[in-house]
N, C-alpha and C positions, 0 to 999 in steps of 0.2 A: 647650493648653486652660486651664491655670492662669491665664495672663494675662487670658484672656477672663472667667473667673470673677471675677477682681479688678475688671475693668471693669464688670461687671453688678451686683456686690454692692451698691453704693450705690443703684442703681435698685430692686433687690428690697427693700431696707430701706425705701426711699421708699414703696413700695406697702404694706409691712407696717405702717408707722407711719401708718395712716389711721384716725383716731378714729371716724368714722361707722360703718364696717362692724363695728368692734369693739363699739361701743355697740349696734348692731342685734343682733349675736350675743348680747350679754349680756342684752338685753331679752327675746330668745327663750328664753334659759336661765332667766330668772326668770318666764316665762309658764307657764300650766297645761300646755301641750303642748311642754314644753322639749325632750324627747329627740327628738321627731319633727321639729319645725321647725328646731332648731339644726343637726341633721345635714344636712337639706336645704339650709340656707343655706351650710354649710361645703362641701358638694359643688358647689353652684353657684359659690361663690367660687373654688374650686380649678380647676374646668373653665374658668371665664372667664379666669383668668390664663394657663392653658395655651393656650387658643385665641388670645388676644391676642398673646402673645409668639411663638407659632408662626407666625401670619399675617405678622407683621412680619419674622420671620426669613426666611420664604419670599420676601417682597417684596424684601428686601435683595439677593436673588440676581439681580435684574434690573438692578441698578446696573452701569454699564460697568466692565469689568475694568481694574484699575490696577496699575502696577508697585509691588510691596510696598515698594521702596526710595524711591519717588517720593512727592510730596505727593498727597493724596486730596481734591481740592477739592469733589467731589460729596458725599462723606461729611461733610466739614467743614461745608458749607452746611446739610445736613440737621440736623446736631447743633446748629448755631447757631440754626436755626429752632425746634428742640425746646426748647433752653435758653431762648430768648426767650418761648416759650409758657408754660414753667414760671414764669418771672418775672412774667408777666401774671397767672397764677393766684395767685401769692404775693401780689401787690398786692390782688387781689380778696378773698382770705382775710383779709388785714390789715384791710381796710375793714369786713369783716363781724364783726370781733371785738366782743363785747358791751362796753358801757361799764360803768364801775364801778357795782356795785349792780344791774345789769340782768341778767335771766335769759337764758341762751343760747337762741337760736332753733334748734330741731331740726326736721327734716322732718315734715310732718303725718302721713305714713304710719307713723311710729313710734308714733303714738298708737293705732293699730289693730293693733299687733303681736300682741295676744292672739288675734285672729281669723285669723291667718295659717295656711295649710295647708302641707303638705310641698311641694307643687308651687309654691305662691306663694313660699315661702322659697327654693326652688331657683332660681326665676327671678329673685328679688330679688338673691340672691348673685351670679348670673351677670351681671346688669345692672350692679351696683355694681363688679364687678371688670373686666369686659370693655369696658364702654361709658362708664365714668367718664372725663372728659377728662384728668384728672391721670394715671390709670393707663394710659390709651392712650398718652400722651406717654412715660411711663417704659417701657412695653412696647415702644414704637417704638424708643427708644434702646437697649434691651437687644437687640431683634431685629437692629438695625443692627450692633451689636458682634458678635453671634453669627454672623450671616450673612456678614459681611465677613472672618471669621477663617479661612475655608477649612478648617473642621474636617470630620472624617469624620462619617457619619450617626450612628454610635454616640456620638461625642463630643458632637454637637449635642443628641441626646436626653438625655444625662447633664447637660449644662449647663442645658438647659431645665428638667429635673427639679429641679436644685439651686436655680435661680431661683424655681421655683414653691413649693418647700418653705419657702424663706426669706420670700417675699412673702406666703404664706398663714399663716405661723406664728402671728401675733397673733390670728387667728381660730381656728386649729386648736388651739392650746394650751388656751384656756378651754373650748372645746367638749369636747375629749377629757378634760380634767381634770374637767369637770362630770359626764360619763358615769361616771367612776370614783368620784368623791367629791362627790356633789351637795350634801349638807347642809353640809359644811365650807366650801364655796366660795360659798354664797349671800351672806353678808355682805361678804366681800372683793370679789365681783363687783359688788355694788350700790355700794360705795364707789368702785370704779374707774370705773363708769359715770358717776357724778356728777362725778368729776374730769375725765374725758374730755369730757363735755358742756360743762363750763365752759371748758376750755382748748382746745377743738377748733380754733377759728380761728387762735389764736396758734401752736399746734403745727404746723398745716399751712402757715402763712405762712413760718415759719422753715425748715421742711423743704423746701418748694418753692424758696425762695430759695437755699439751700445747694446743692441738686441742680441747679438751673437754672444757677448760676454755674459749677459743676463741668462741666456739659455744654457750656457756651459755651467754657470753657477747652479741653476736648477738641476741639471744633470748630476753634478757632483753631490748635491744634497740627497739624491736617491740611493747613495751607496752607504 
């Protein structure tokens, strides 16, 4: 089980270091309905991660059985494709980075964050975690690693739980921290939001490049 955790750790961190959901959570925390919407967003974010990685873990079980000592070309091809997808996303993020002196472009829905309800925040968190192309690729990579490791059901549940906690940590920590000490965190959260908005594209481009190259390397290793 430990080797599998080592394999999925970079992918979980890749989901965690996603500026946009963190910015969305911070905006909700700075809104009039902070306690309601932020909790809804966090729940949706966590459930989305669990659903995505669980689905791909189950799908990986339909791959043809292979000798553990032999090469695994099917798994290798899938990982090569996932790695290539991450590299394409990295190129897209690099092209989106704001030019010097230019304000970063954020999604229009963030401008209406004050009007978000609990249900809307829940759905938004789920969509951003479960249906975001970057997260889907990383969840697919994690599911492939977990499903191909021939773990017991209990071990699979534990590994998925560890993956989820790490992947959701950057949204979970500010939300839970705000619920405990709201006033002390307002100014630091606002500063963090500004920085993340400015560096969003650059952070994602570098992150996707590193994880994409790592996944391609893993894919090559299965031939």
